[in-house]
Every structure is written in C-alpha cells, then in structure tokens.
DRENDO-1510 file (C-alpha; in Angstrom, 1 decimal, always signed):
<recs>
REC; n; res; u; v; w
REC; 1; MET; +0.0; +0.0; +0.0 .
REC; 2; ASN; +1.2; +3.5; -0.8 .
REC; 3; SER; +1.6; +6.1; +2.0 .
REC; 4; ARG; -1.6; +7.9; +1.0 .
REC; 5; PHE; -3.7; +4.7; +1.3 .
REC; 6; LYS; -2.0; +3.9; +4.6 .
REC; 7; PHE; -3.0; +7.3; +5.9 .
REC; 8; VAL; -6.6; +6.7; +4.8 .
REC; 9; VAL; -6.7; +3.3; +6.6 .
REC; 10; VAL; -5.3; +4.8; +9.8 .
REC; 11; THR; -7.7; +7.7; +9.7 .
REC; 12; SER; -10.7; +5.5; +9.0 .
REC; 13; SER; -9.8; +3.0; +11.6 .
REC; 14; THR; -9.4; +5.8; +14.2 .
REC; 15; CYS; -12.9; +7.0; +13.4 .
REC; 16; LEU; -14.2; +3.4; +13.7 .
REC; 17; VAL; -12.6; +3.2; +17.2 .
REC; 18; ILE; -14.5; +6.3; +18.2 .
REC; 19; VAL; -17.8; +4.8; +17.0 .
REC; 20; LEU; -17.2; +1.5; +18.7 .
REC; 21; LEU; -16.6; +3.4; +22.0 .
REC; 22; LEU; -19.7; +5.4; +21.5 .
REC; 23; GLY; -21.6; +2.1; +21.2 .
REC; 24; ALA; -21.5; +2.0; +25.0 .
REC; 25; MET; -24.0; +4.9; +24.9 .
REC; 26; ARG; -26.6; +2.6; +23.6 .
REC; 27; GLY; -25.8; +0.0; +26.2 .
REC; 28; ARG; -23.5; -2.0; +24.1 .
REC; 29; SER; -20.1; -3.0; +25.4 .
REC; 30; ALA; -17.3; -4.3; +23.2 .
REC; 31; SER; -14.2; -6.0; +24.6 .
REC; 32; PRO; -10.8; -5.0; +23.2 .
REC; 33; GLU; -10.7; -8.2; +21.3 .
REC; 34; ASP; -14.0; -7.4; +19.6 .
REC; 35; ALA; -12.8; -3.9; +18.8 .
REC; 36; TYR; -9.6; -5.1; +17.1 .
REC; 37; ARG; -11.5; -7.8; +15.2 .
REC; 38; HIS; -13.9; -5.2; +13.8 .
REC; 39; LEU; -11.0; -2.9; +12.9 .
REC; 40; ALA; -9.3; -5.8; +11.1 .
REC; 41; VAL; -12.4; -6.4; +9.0 .
REC; 42; TYR; -12.8; -2.7; +8.2 .
REC; 43; THR; -9.1; -2.4; +7.1 .
REC; 44; GLU; -9.5; -5.5; +4.9 .
REC; 45; VAL; -12.6; -4.1; +3.2 .
REC; 46; LEU; -10.7; -0.9; +2.5 .
REC; 47; SER; -7.8; -2.9; +1.1 .
REC; 48; ARG; -10.1; -4.9; -1.2 .
REC; 49; ILE; -11.8; -1.7; -2.4 .
REC; 50; LYS; -8.4; -0.3; -3.3 .
REC; 51; SER; -7.2; -3.4; -5.1 .
REC; 52; ASP; -10.2; -5.1; -6.6 .
REC; 53; TYR; -12.8; -2.4; -7.3 .
REC; 54; VAL; -13.7; -2.0; -11.0 .
REC; 55; GLU; -11.9; +1.3; -11.2 .
REC; 56; GLU; -9.5; +3.4; -9.1 .
REC; 57; PRO; -11.7; +4.7; -6.2 .
REC; 58; ASP; -11.5; +8.2; -4.7 .
REC; 59; MET; -10.4; +7.1; -1.3 .
REC; 60; LYS; -11.2; +10.6; +0.2 .
REC; 61; ASN; -14.8; +10.1; -0.8 .
REC; 62; VAL; -14.8; +6.5; +0.4 .
REC; 63; THR; -13.5; +7.5; +3.8 .
REC; 64; LEU; -15.9; +10.4; +4.1 .
REC; 65; GLY; -18.8; +8.2; +3.2 .
REC; 66; ALA; -17.6; +5.6; +5.8 .
REC; 67; ILE; -17.4; +8.2; +8.5 .
REC; 68; ASN; -20.9; +9.7; +7.8 .
REC; 69; GLY; -22.4; +6.2; +7.5 .
REC; 70; MET; -20.9; +5.2; +10.9 .
REC; 71; LEU; -22.2; +8.3; +12.5 .
REC; 72; GLU; -25.7; +8.0; +11.1 .
REC; 73; SER; -25.9; +4.4; +12.2 .
REC; 74; ILE; -25.7; +5.4; +15.8 .
REC; 75; ASP; -27.0; +9.0; +15.8 .
REC; 76; PRO; -29.2; +10.6; +13.1 .
REC; 77; TYR; -28.3; +14.0; +14.4 .
REC; 78; ALA; -24.6; +13.6; +14.3 .
REC; 79; SER; -22.3; +15.4; +11.9 .
REC; 80; TYR; -18.6; +15.3; +10.8 .
REC; 81; LEU; -17.4; +18.7; +9.7 .
REC; 82; ASN; -14.0; +19.2; +8.1 .
REC; 83; ALA; -11.8; +22.0; +9.4 .
REC; 84; GLU; -13.2; +24.6; +6.9 .
REC; 85; GLN; -16.8; +23.5; +7.5 .
REC; 86; TYR; -16.4; +23.6; +11.3 .
REC; 87; LYS; -15.0; +27.2; +11.2 .
REC; 88; GLN; -18.0; +28.3; +9.1 .
REC; 89; TRP; -20.4; +26.4; +11.5 .
REC; 90; GLN; -18.9; +28.1; +14.6 .
REC; 91; LYS; -19.1; +31.5; +12.9 .
REC; 92; GLU; -22.7; +31.2; +11.8 .
REC; 93; LYS; -24.4; +28.9; +14.3 .
REC; 94; ASP; -25.5; +31.6; +16.7 .
REC; 95; GLU; -26.3; +34.2; +14.0 .
REC; 96; HIS; -29.9; +35.1; +13.4 .
REC; 97; ARG; -30.1; +34.1; +9.7 .
REC; 98; ALA; -33.1; +33.8; +7.4 .
REC; 99; GLY; -34.3; +30.3; +6.5 .
REC; 100; VAL; -37.1; +28.3; +5.0 .
REC; 101; GLY; -38.5; +26.8; +8.2 .
REC; 102; LEU; -37.3; +23.2; +7.8 .
REC; 103; VAL; -36.4; +21.0; +10.8 .
REC; 104; ILE; -34.1; +18.2; +9.5 .
REC; 105; SER; -32.3; +15.0; +10.4 .
REC; 106; LYS; -30.4; +12.3; +8.5 .
REC; 107; LYS; -32.4; +9.6; +6.8 .
REC; 108; PHE; -31.0; +6.8; +4.6 .
REC; 109; GLY; -27.8; +8.8; +4.1 .
REC; 110; TYR; -29.7; +11.8; +2.9 .
REC; 111; VAL; -31.1; +14.9; +4.7 .
REC; 112; GLY; -34.7; +14.1; +5.8 .
REC; 113; VAL; -37.5; +16.4; +6.9 .
REC; 114; ILE; -38.7; +16.1; +10.5 .
REC; 115; ASP; -41.2; +18.9; +10.0 .
REC; 116; SER; -41.6; +22.4; +8.6 .
REC; 117; VAL; -42.5; +25.4; +10.8 .
REC; 118; PRO; -46.2; +26.2; +10.2 .
REC; 119; GLY; -46.6; +29.3; +8.0 .
REC; 120; SER; -43.0; +29.1; +6.7 .
REC; 121; PRO; -41.9; +28.9; +3.1 .
REC; 122; ALA; -41.3; +25.1; +3.5 .
REC; 123; ALA; -44.7; +24.6; +4.9 .
REC; 124; LYS; -46.4; +26.6; +2.2 .
REC; 125; ALA; -44.6; +24.4; -0.4 .
REC; 126; GLY; -46.0; +21.3; +1.3 .
REC; 127; LEU; -42.7; +19.9; +2.7 .
REC; 128; THR; -43.6; +17.6; +5.5 .
REC; 129; THR; -42.4; +14.8; +7.8 .
REC; 130; GLY; -40.8; +11.9; +5.8 .
REC; 131; ASP; -39.8; +14.0; +2.7 .
REC; 132; ILE; -36.1; +13.7; +1.7 .
REC; 133; LEU; -34.0; +16.5; +0.3 .
REC; 134; GLU; -31.9; +14.9; -2.5 .
REC; 135; THR; -30.0; +18.1; -3.3 .
REC; 136; ILE; -29.7; +21.6; -1.9 .
REC; 137; ASN; -28.7; +24.2; -4.5 .
REC; 138; GLY; -27.5; +21.4; -6.7 .
REC; 139; VAL; -25.3; +19.9; -4.0 .
REC; 140; ALA; -26.2; +16.2; -3.3 .
REC; 141; THR; -27.1; +15.7; +0.4 .
REC; 142; ARG; -25.9; +12.1; +0.3 .
REC; 143; ASP; -23.3; +11.9; +3.1 .
REC; 144; MET; -23.6; +15.6; +3.7 .
REC; 145; PRO; -23.1; +16.6; +7.3 .
REC; 146; LEU; -26.4; +17.5; +8.9 .
REC; 147; ALA; -24.9; +20.7; +10.5 .
REC; 148; TYR; -23.6; +21.7; +7.1 .
REC; 149; ALA; -27.0; +21.2; +5.5 .
REC; 150; GLU; -28.5; +23.5; +8.1 .
REC; 151; LEU; -26.0; +26.2; +7.1 .
REC; 152; LEU; -26.9; +25.8; +3.4 .
REC; 153; LEU; -30.6; +26.2; +4.1 .
REC; 154; THR; -30.0; +29.6; +5.8 .
REC; 155; GLY; -28.9; +32.9; +4.3 .
REC; 156; GLU; -29.9; +36.5; +3.7 .
REC; 157; PRO; -33.6; +37.3; +3.7 .
REC; 158; GLY; -35.0; +37.4; +0.2 .
REC; 159; THR; -32.5; +35.0; -1.3 .
REC; 160; SER; -33.7; +31.8; -3.0 .
REC; 161; ILE; -32.7; +28.2; -2.6 .
REC; 162; GLU; -33.4; +25.3; -4.9 .
REC; 163; LEU; -34.3; +21.9; -3.5 .
REC; 164; SER; -34.8; +18.5; -5.1 .
REC; 165; VAL; -37.3; +16.6; -3.0 .
REC; 166; LEU; -38.1; +12.9; -2.9 .
REC; 167; ARG; -41.6; +12.0; -1.7 .
REC; 168; VAL; -43.3; +8.6; -1.2 .
REC; 169; ARG; -46.2; +9.6; -3.5 .
REC; 170; LYS; -43.9; +11.0; -6.2 .
REC; 171; PRO; -41.3; +8.6; -7.6 .
REC; 172; GLU; -39.5; +11.4; -9.5 .
REC; 173; PRO; -37.7; +14.1; -7.6 .
REC; 174; GLN; -39.5; +17.4; -7.4 .
REC; 175; LYS; -37.8; +20.7; -8.0 .
REC; 176; ILE; -38.8; +23.3; -5.5 .
REC; 177; SER; -37.6; +26.9; -5.2 .
REC; 178; LEU; -38.0; +28.6; -1.8 .
REC; 179; THR; -37.3; +32.2; -0.7 .
REC; 180; ARG; -35.5; +32.6; +2.6 .
REC; 181; THR; -37.2; +34.7; +5.2 .
REC; 182; ASN; -37.0; +35.6; +8.9 .
REC; 183; ILE; -39.1; +32.7; +10.4 .
REC; 184; GLN; -42.0; +33.8; +12.5 .
REC; 185; TYR; -43.0; +31.0; +14.8 .
REC; 186; PRO; -46.8; +30.6; +15.3 .
REC; 187; PRO; -48.2; +32.0; +18.5 .
REC; 188; VAL; -50.1; +29.8; +21.0 .
REC; 189; ALA; -53.7; +29.6; +20.1 .
REC; 190; ALA; -56.4; +29.1; +22.7 .
REC; 191; LYS; -60.2; +28.7; +22.6 .
REC; 192; LEU; -63.0; +27.6; +24.8 .
REC; 193; THR; -65.7; +25.2; +23.3 .
REC; 194; PRO; -69.4; +25.3; +24.3 .
REC; 195; ASP; -68.7; +22.2; +26.3 .
REC; 196; GLN; -66.2; +24.1; +28.5 .
REC; 197; ILE; -63.2; +22.4; +27.0 .
REC; 198; GLY; -60.1; +24.6; +26.7 .
REC; 199; ILE; -58.1; +23.8; +23.6 .
REC; 200; LEU; -54.4; +24.9; +23.6 .
REC; 201; THR; -52.6; +24.7; +20.2 .
REC; 202; VAL; -48.8; +24.8; +20.6 .
REC; 203; GLU; -46.8; +24.6; +17.4 .
REC; 204; SER; -43.5; +25.9; +18.7 .
REC; 205; LEU; -41.6; +25.9; +22.0 .
REC; 206; GLU; -39.3; +28.8; +21.2 .
REC; 207; PRO; -38.5; +31.1; +24.2 .
REC; 208; GLY; -41.5; +32.8; +25.6 .
REC; 209; GLU; -44.1; +30.3; +24.3 .
REC; 210; VAL; -44.4; +28.3; +27.5 .
REC; 211; LYS; -45.2; +31.5; +29.5 .
REC; 212; GLU; -47.9; +32.2; +26.9 .
REC; 213; VAL; -49.3; +28.7; +27.4 .
REC; 214; ALA; -49.4; +29.3; +31.2 .
REC; 215; SER; -51.2; +32.6; +30.6 .
REC; 216; GLN; -53.7; +31.2; +28.2 .
REC; 217; THR; -54.4; +28.2; +30.4 .
REC; 218; GLU; -55.2; +30.4; +33.4 .
REC; 219; ALA; -57.4; +32.7; +31.3 .
REC; 220; LEU; -59.4; +29.7; +29.9 .
REC; 221; GLU; -59.9; +28.3; +33.4 .
REC; 222; LYS; -61.2; +31.7; +34.6 .
REC; 223; GLN; -63.6; +31.7; +31.6 .
REC; 224; GLY; -65.0; +28.3; +32.8 .
REC; 225; ALA; -62.9; +25.6; +31.2 .
REC; 226; LYS; -63.4; +22.3; +33.0 .
REC; 227; ARG; -61.0; +20.2; +30.8 .
REC; 228; PHE; -58.0; +20.8; +28.5 .
REC; 229; VAL; -56.7; +19.5; +25.2 .
REC; 230; LEU; -53.0; +20.3; +24.6 .
REC; 231; ASP; -52.4; +20.0; +20.9 .
REC; 232; LEU; -48.7; +19.4; +20.2 .
REC; 233; ARG; -49.0; +18.4; +16.5 .
REC; 234; ASP; -46.1; +19.6; +14.4 .
REC; 235; CYS; -44.4; +21.1; +17.4 .
REC; 236; SER; -40.8; +20.4; +16.5 .
REC; 237; THR; -38.8; +23.5; +17.5 .
REC; 238; GLY; -37.6; +24.7; +20.8 .
REC; 239; SER; -35.2; +23.3; +23.4 .
REC; 240; PRO; -35.7; +20.2; +25.7 .
REC; 241; GLU; -35.7; +22.6; +28.6 .
REC; 242; GLN; -38.8; +24.3; +27.2 .
REC; 243; GLY; -40.5; +20.9; +27.0 .
REC; 244; VAL; -39.7; +20.4; +30.7 .
REC; 245; HIS; -41.3; +23.8; +31.6 .
REC; 246; LEU; -44.3; +22.9; +29.5 .
REC; 247; ALA; -44.9; +19.6; +31.3 .
REC; 248; ASN; -44.4; +21.4; +34.6 .
REC; 249; LEU; -47.5; +23.6; +33.9 .
REC; 250; PHE; -49.7; +20.6; +34.4 .
REC; 251; VAL; -47.9; +18.6; +37.1 .
REC; 252; ASP; -46.8; +19.7; +40.5 .
REC; 253; LYS; -44.7; +16.8; +41.6 .
REC; 254; GLY; -42.8; +13.8; +40.4 .
REC; 255; LEU; -40.1; +13.1; +37.8 .
REC; 256; ILE; -40.5; +14.8; +34.4 .
REC; 257; THR; -37.5; +13.4; +32.7 .
REC; 258; TYR; -33.8; +12.6; +33.1 .
REC; 259; THR; -30.7; +12.6; +31.0 .
REC; 260; LEU; -28.1; +9.9; +30.8 .
REC; 261; GLY; -25.0; +9.3; +28.7 .
REC; 262; GLN; -21.8; +7.3; +28.6 .
REC; 263; LYS; -19.8; +10.0; +30.4 .
REC; 264; SER; -22.8; +11.9; +31.7 .
REC; 265; PRO; -24.3; +10.6; +34.9 .
REC; 266; ARG; -28.0; +10.5; +35.4 .
REC; 267; GLN; -29.6; +13.9; +36.0 .
REC; 268; ASN; -33.2; +13.8; +37.2 .
REC; 269; VAL; -35.5; +16.7; +36.4 .
REC; 270; ASP; -38.4; +16.9; +38.9 .
REC; 271; ALA; -41.5; +19.1; +38.8 .
REC; 272; VAL; -41.5; +22.4; +40.7 .
REC; 273; PRO; -44.8; +22.6; +42.6 .
REC; 274; SER; -45.1; +26.4; +42.2 .
REC; 275; ALA; -44.8; +26.2; +38.4 .
REC; 276; ALA; -48.0; +24.2; +37.9 .
REC; 277; VAL; -51.0; +26.3; +36.8 .
REC; 278; THR; -53.9; +23.7; +36.5 .
REC; 279; HIS; -54.9; +20.3; +37.8 .
REC; 280; LEU; -57.9; +19.9; +35.5 .
REC; 281; PRO; -58.3; +16.8; +33.3 .
REC; 282; LEU; -56.0; +16.8; +30.3 .
REC; 283; VAL; -55.5; +15.1; +26.9 .
REC; 284; VAL; -52.4; +15.6; +24.7 .
REC; 285; ILE; -52.4; +15.3; +20.9 .
REC; 286; THR; -49.3; +14.3; +19.0 .
REC; 287; ASN; -48.3; +13.3; +15.4 .
REC; 288; ARG; -45.2; +12.2; +13.5 .
REC; 289; GLY; -44.0; +15.9; +13.4 .
REC; 290; THR; -44.0; +16.3; +17.2 .
REC; 291; ALA; -40.3; +16.4; +18.2 .
REC; 292; ASP; -37.7; +17.4; +20.8 .
REC; 293; GLY; -39.1; +19.4; +23.7 .
REC; 294; ALA; -42.7; +18.6; +22.9 .
REC; 295; GLU; -41.9; +14.9; +23.1 .
REC; 296; ILE; -40.4; +15.4; +26.6 .
REC; 297; ALA; -43.6; +17.1; +27.7 .
REC; 298; ALA; -45.9; +14.4; +26.1 .
REC; 299; ALA; -43.8; +11.5; +27.6 .
REC; 300; ALA; -43.9; +13.1; +31.1 .
REC; 301; LEU; -47.6; +13.7; +31.1 .
REC; 302; LEU; -48.3; +10.2; +29.8 .
REC; 303; ASP; -45.9; +8.3; +32.1 .
REC; 304; GLY; -47.0; +10.3; +35.1 .
REC; 305; LYS; -50.6; +9.3; +34.3 .
REC; 306; ARG; -51.5; +13.0; +34.1 .
REC; 307; ALA; -52.9; +12.8; +30.6 .
REC; 308; GLU; -53.8; +10.4; +27.9 .
REC; 309; VAL; -51.9; +10.9; +24.6 .
REC; 310; VAL; -54.0; +10.7; +21.4 .
REC; 311; GLY; -52.6; +10.5; +17.8 .
REC; 312; GLU; -49.4; +9.2; +16.2 .
REC; 313; ARG; -46.0; +8.2; +17.5 .
REC; 314; THR; -43.7; +11.2; +17.7 .
REC; 315; TYR; -40.6; +11.6; +15.7 .
REC; 316; GLY; -37.9; +10.8; +18.3 .
REC; 317; ASP; -35.5; +13.6; +18.9 .
REC; 318; ALA; -34.4; +14.6; +22.4 .
REC; 319; ALA; -30.7; +14.7; +23.3 .
REC; 320; ILE; -27.9; +16.9; +24.4 .
REC; 321; HIS; -25.4; +17.6; +21.6 .
REC; 322; LYS; -21.7; +18.5; +21.8 .
REC; 323; ALA; -19.1; +19.4; +19.2 .
REC; 324; ILE; -15.9; +17.4; +19.8 .
REC; 325; THR; -12.8; +19.0; +18.0 .
REC; 326; MET; -10.2; +16.8; +16.3 .
REC; 327; ASP; -6.5; +17.5; +16.1 .
REC; 328; ASP; -6.7; +18.6; +12.4 .
REC; 329; GLY; -9.4; +21.2; +13.2 .
REC; 330; SER; -12.3; +19.1; +12.1 .
REC; 331; ALA; -15.1; +18.2; +14.5 .
REC; 332; VAL; -17.7; +15.6; +15.3 .
REC; 333; ILE; -21.1; +16.8; +16.6 .
REC; 334; LEU; -22.6; +14.0; +18.7 .
REC; 335; SER; -25.3; +13.3; +21.2 .
REC; 336; ILE; -23.5; +12.9; +24.5 .
REC; 337; ALA; -26.7; +12.3; +26.6 .
REC; 338; LYS; -30.3; +11.4; +25.8 .
REC; 339; TYR; -33.5; +12.5; +27.5 .
REC; 340; TYR; -35.6; +9.7; +29.0 .
REC; 341; SER; -39.2; +9.4; +29.8 .
REC; 342; PRO; -40.0; +8.8; +33.5 .
REC; 343; SER; -40.6; +5.1; +32.7 .
REC; 344; GLY; -37.0; +4.8; +31.3 .
REC; 345; LYS; -37.5; +5.0; +27.6 .
REC; 346; ALA; -34.9; +6.9; +25.5 .
REC; 347; ILE; -37.1; +9.4; +23.6 .
REC; 348; GLN; -34.6; +9.7; +20.7 .
REC; 349; ASP; -34.8; +5.9; +20.2 .
REC; 350; THR; -38.5; +5.2; +20.7 .
REC; 351; GLY; -40.3; +8.5; +20.4 .
REC; 352; VAL; -43.6; +8.7; +22.4 .
REC; 353; THR; -46.2; +6.1; +21.5 .
REC; 354; PRO; -49.8; +7.4; +22.2 .
REC; 355; SER; -52.0; +5.6; +24.7 .
REC; 356; VAL; -54.8; +6.1; +22.1 .
REC; 357; PRO; -53.3; +5.7; +18.7 .
REC; 358; VAL; -55.1; +7.4; +15.8 .
REC; 359; GLN; -53.6; +7.7; +12.3 .
REC; 360; GLN; -53.7; +11.3; +11.0 .
REC; 361; ALA; -55.2; +11.6; +7.5 .
REC; 362; ASP; -52.6; +12.2; +4.8 .
REC; 363; ALA; -52.8; +15.9; +4.1 .
REC; 364; SER; -51.0; +15.6; +0.7 .
REC; 365; THR; -53.1; +16.3; -2.4 .
REC; 366; PRO; -53.8; +13.2; -4.4 .
REC; 367; ASP; -52.9; +13.1; -8.1 .
REC; 368; VAL; -55.7; +13.9; -10.5 .
REC; 369; GLU; -55.3; +10.5; -12.1 .
REC; 370; GLU; -55.7; +8.8; -8.8 .
REC; 371; GLU; -58.8; +10.8; -8.0 .
REC; 372; ALA; -60.3; +9.8; -11.4 .
REC; 373; ALA; -59.5; +6.1; -10.9 .
REC; 374; ALA; -60.7; +5.9; -7.3 .
REC; 375; PRO; -64.3; +4.4; -6.9 .
REC; 376; PRO; -66.9; +6.8; -5.4 .
REC; 377; GLU; -67.3; +6.4; -1.7 .
REC; 378; THR; -70.6; +5.5; -0.2 .
REC; 379; PRO; -71.8; +7.1; +3.1 .
REC; 380; GLU; -71.0; +3.9; +4.9 .
REC; 381; GLN; -67.4; +3.9; +3.6 .
REC; 382; THR; -66.7; +7.6; +4.5 .
REC; 383; GLN; -65.1; +7.7; +7.9 .
REC; 384; THR; -64.6; +11.5; +8.2 .
REC; 385; LYS; -66.3; +14.5; +6.7 .
REC; 386; PRO; -64.2; +16.9; +4.6 .
REC; 387; GLY; -62.2; +19.1; +6.8 .
REC; 388; GLU; -62.9; +17.1; +9.9 .
REC; 389; ASP; -60.1; +16.9; +12.5 .
REC; 390; LEU; -60.1; +13.2; +13.4 .
REC; 391; LEU; -57.4; +13.5; +16.1 .
REC; 392; MET; -59.1; +16.4; +17.8 .
REC; 393; LYS; -62.5; +14.6; +17.7 .
REC; 394; LYS; -60.9; +11.5; +19.3 .
REC; 395; ALA; -59.2; +13.7; +22.0 .
REC; 396; ILE; -62.5; +15.3; +23.0 .
REC; 397; GLU; -64.1; +11.8; +23.2 .
REC; 398; VAL; -61.4; +10.5; +25.4 .
REC; 399; LEU; -61.5; +13.6; +27.6 .
REC; 400; THR; -65.3; +13.6; +28.0 .
REC; 401; GLN; -66.0; +9.8; +27.9 .
REC; 402; GLY; -62.8; +8.2; +29.2 .
REC; 403; LYS; -60.3; +6.1; +27.2 .
REC; 404; THR; -62.2; +2.9; +27.4 .
REC; 405; ALA; -65.6; +4.3; +26.5 .
REC; 406; ALA; -64.1; +6.3; +23.6 .
REC; 407; ALA; -62.5; +3.2; +22.2 .
REC; 408; THR; -65.6; +1.1; +22.3 .
REC; 409; GLY; -68.2; +3.7; +21.6 .
REC; 410; GLU; -70.1; +3.0; +24.8 .
REC; 411; LYS; -71.6; +5.7; +26.9 .
REC; 412; PRO; -69.8; +6.1; +30.2 .
REC; 413; SER; -71.5; +4.9; +33.4 .
REC; 414; PRO; -72.9; +7.8; +35.5 .
REC; 415; ARG; -70.8; +8.6; +38.5 .
REC; 416; PRO; -72.3; +8.6; +42.0 .
REC; 417; GLY; -74.0; +11.9; +42.5 .
REC; 418; SER; -74.0; +12.8; +38.9 .
REC; 419; ALA; -76.9; +14.1; +36.9 .
REC; 420; PRO; -79.5; +11.5; +35.7 .
REC; 421; ALA; -79.1; +9.8; +32.4 .
REC; 422; THR; -81.8; +12.0; +30.9 .
REC; 423; SER; -79.9; +15.1; +31.4 .
REC; 424; PRO; -78.7; +16.8; +28.2 .
REC; 425; ALA; -75.3; +15.4; +27.1 .
REC; 426; PRO; -72.4; +17.6; +26.1 .
REC; 427; LYS; -72.4; +18.6; +22.4 .
REC; 428; ILE; -69.6; +16.4; +21.2 .
REC; 429; MET; -69.2; +14.4; +18.1 .
REC; 430; THR; -69.3; +10.6; +18.6 .
REC; 431; PRO; -67.9; +8.1; +16.2 .
REC; 432; LEU; -70.3; +6.4; +13.7 .
REC; 433; ASN; -69.2; +3.3; +12.0 .
REC; 434; ILE; -65.5; +4.1; +12.6 .
REC; 435; PRO; -63.3; +1.0; +12.9 .
REC; 436; LYS; -61.0; +0.7; +15.8 .
REC; 437; PRO; -58.0; +2.9; +15.1 .
REC; 438; GLN; -55.0; +1.1; +13.8 .
REC; 439; GLN; -51.5; +1.4; +15.2 .
REC; 440; PRO; -49.8; +4.3; +13.4 .
REC; 441; GLU; -46.9; +3.6; +11.1 .
REC; 442; THR; -43.7; +3.6; +12.9 .
REC; 443; GLN; -41.7; +6.6; +11.9 .
REC; 444; PRO; -38.6; +5.2; +10.2 .
REC; 445; LYS; -35.5; +6.0; +12.1 .
REC; 446; PRO; -32.9; +7.8; +10.1 .
</recs>
C-alpha cells in the first residue's frame, strides 16, 4: 500500500474506534478483542476496495462516506465537519439568519425532513415529515453533514434556494424553489368550546411560548374551562428545557425526565410545585411531526398518568449535543446524553407512543389520475367529513367519555351523585361506523 492509502486506513480506523466506543452509549459493550476484530475487517474491506474495485476509487470520498455512515448508524443528528466547514459552522451557528422553516435529520444517508414550521416557506410548499432532500442548491445531500445542510438552508432574507425533494407519493424528484425569510413562529392559540373544553394549540416551543401557554391556560380556566386539550402536533422547534417547563405547567410533583450518557451521569429533572397552573383533566395530541421538547412534555404527562396521549407516534429527537474537536481542526457533533421518559425509555430511540393511537389523515393532495381512478365512496365507507379533524375529535371523546368508552363507543356509566341519564349530554361528536384505530406507522429512524 502507498503512503496515502495507509493514511486513509489509519484515519478511517481511528474513526471506527470512536464509533465503537460510542456504542456504549446505547448499552453495548465491546471487549478490546472485539474492537480489534472489527478494525481488522474494516481495514481488509478498504484494502479490497483499493485493489479489486472495478476502477480506481477516490479514497477521500470512500473515507468520508464511511465516517458519515458510521455516525448516522448510531445518531441521526450527528455530523462530521472538516476544518473549513467547522469554522463556518462556529461563525454562523449563533447568528440570526433567514431560513425556509425546515427541521431536519439524516435519513437513509440523505437529509430528511422532521417537519416544517407552520406558515414558513417550506410549509407553504407542502414539505412535511418523511420527505427527503436529495439536493440543496444542486449539491447532493448524500453523506452531507447535517450541520452543514442546516448552514446551506439559511442565508440572507429574500435570497432563494433550490431543492430537489423525494416523496413517497412521487417517484420522481420534485424541484422546489424557496425564498428565505425571517421565520415567524406561530403563537399559542387558545379557545373555549361550548362544552367548557379549553383547547391549547402549541406549534412551537421557542423562548416565551411556555409562558404564553401558562397565561392562556389560566385565562381559559377563569372563563369556565373544565378540561383541557393540549395540541402538540407539528411542534418540533424549541429546546428540551422548554419541554420540561411545558410539562411542569400541568404537574406539581414527580419526575418529568432525566438525562443519561456514557460519560454523563444521570440527572433527574423533577417538577417544581409552584410552576403548575392547573390540575384539570388533560389530553395531549401528537403526530409524527412532534419532536424534541414537545416529546419530553408528552412523555412526562403520559408516564405520570397525568394525561392520555392521542394521535401518532412522535418523531424521536431529544438529546444533548456537543461538538468534539479533532487534532486537524475538524469536529464531530454527537449526542452525549439522551433524554428519557419517567418510565425509562430513551425518547430519541423510541419516540412517544400514544395511549390512544389514531392515524392522521394524509394531508397531501392526491394526483388527478388517482382521484379519477378511485371508486366513489358510499356514506358507509366515508369515515370522516371533509375538513374534519379526526385527532381532535378523538381527543375530545377521550376527555369527556374516558379512554375505554371512547375506544368502544359505549356511553360512560354515570358517577355517583352525577346528573341523571336523561340530562342533556355535552355537544360532542361521537364516532359512527368508525373502525378501531390502527397502530400508526412507525416513523422510520434515520
């Protein structure tokens, strides 16, 4: 082997050692003998690529692909940045730059969409959870560091960015042009229904949002709210700390979450009694776009038996990240500790599975050909009316009837001292000929 190839082997092997050591973060332990055995296999594969591949390979690209592949296999939010990229990342990471409103992670080696901020250019273009960015401004995202992709998506207000997007319903990549803008996160929305149900819609956990939730909750309770629905669908921005504060509004004691990592001892985060603002019955709604801090709140309220969670399994993104600098000026950005639910589940690994699973209707617009080919639906086949919010409907049923009664369609038994059965019932929508909800599709892990 020439000196260049030897250098590549040594560098790649070193990176593999790092990844093997990080395996302990997932509860996997490797003996020194196992580590050396894996290194030997990896070195032999590199040697075979060099000697037997159909053409002379670009070993720089081979090594970069190996590094990114190893990182993605253990952490979809990890990034390897070369020295130049790392300098740029350090310079711009804290700057307030315009963007398109995408929240991203790695998926199948490419950049995948966790969600788009409601009202943002990405949301208006229909980009949603599960979409894959094939290219950003003509640059392939295959093996692109996640942190570098985030830099490419931001820029000066008014500048445009070209994306090539892969979607499940569209076999061919779609070209989309977006204009960067200063992202305005949606405010907390609150309303009181005629049945005295306070509905809180939280689509962001940026600083200040939790205080607004607290204020709106107290205001609704003064207006006569007897129950609450906390809608966390597509809430994917904001820090884990904000998720802790959100959960604390509804609980006054007990464990909310804890963090744990290979070199980070367990740190419990308990509820602060004075921070709670209500003890009224509560139901939380989630979907596949619920991520990060919102997941921490949903997990705490579910595991603490404070609320039922209705909807889809959440995305799975709650960890503490750290940039680790290498000798040559490059850096690896890794999750050094994960957030866990009170019951001990790593949120980044499992997401939050609702206690009442309901599949959200696909909001994407079907093709004209598909609509023409589809047979007309009869009233018995139609499960929801146009524009009907199935998840909200189910949440209200669970809140007013109880989890068991809502699942079976039975009327709840009157409680001792309650009004007679002939009393007017709350004006809520009850399911008619709706089959038992199926388990939502598991969000593929990047």
